[in-house]
N, C-alpha and C positions, 0 to 999 in steps of 0.2 A: 829273718833269723832262722827259720826252719831249714832253709836250704843250706845255711852255714852249719847247722847241727848235723845234717845228713852228710855233708862233706867231711866233717870231723870224725864221724863214725865209720864211714865207708872208705875214706881216703881218696875219693874221686874229686878231681879238680873241678870246681864249679865254673871256672873260666875267669880270665883276667878282667874282662869287661864287667862281669857281675861283681867281682870283688872290689873293683875300683868304684863302682856305683855305690856299693854299701859303705865303702871307706869314706866317700865324700858326703854321704847322707847323714850318718850318725856316728858321733865320736864314741859311743858305747860299743858299736860294732867294730871299731878299730881294734879294741882289745881282743875281741874274738878272732879277728883276722890275723892279728899278730901271733896269737897262739897257734892258729892253723899253719901259718907259714913256718913256724919253728918246728912243728910236728911233721910237716910234709915239705922238706926242702927240695924234693924232686920236682915239685911244681914249677920251679924256676922263677919264682916271684919273690922280690925282696922289697924292703922299705929303705929308701934313701932320703934323708932330709924330710921325713914325714910324708913322703910320696911313694906310692906303689910303683914299682918298675918291673917289667917282664924281660 
């Protein structure tokens, strides 16, 4: 969760693999990740059919 907060504050992409791991581990983190992807579309990561895609 801390790494996601840092990404939200700095705008630095934590990496697709990290985001996908968090996405699969905890449904609560999915909400945080969705907000990050809306805030930073330049990361080139999207959600399709409830799955992260790069």
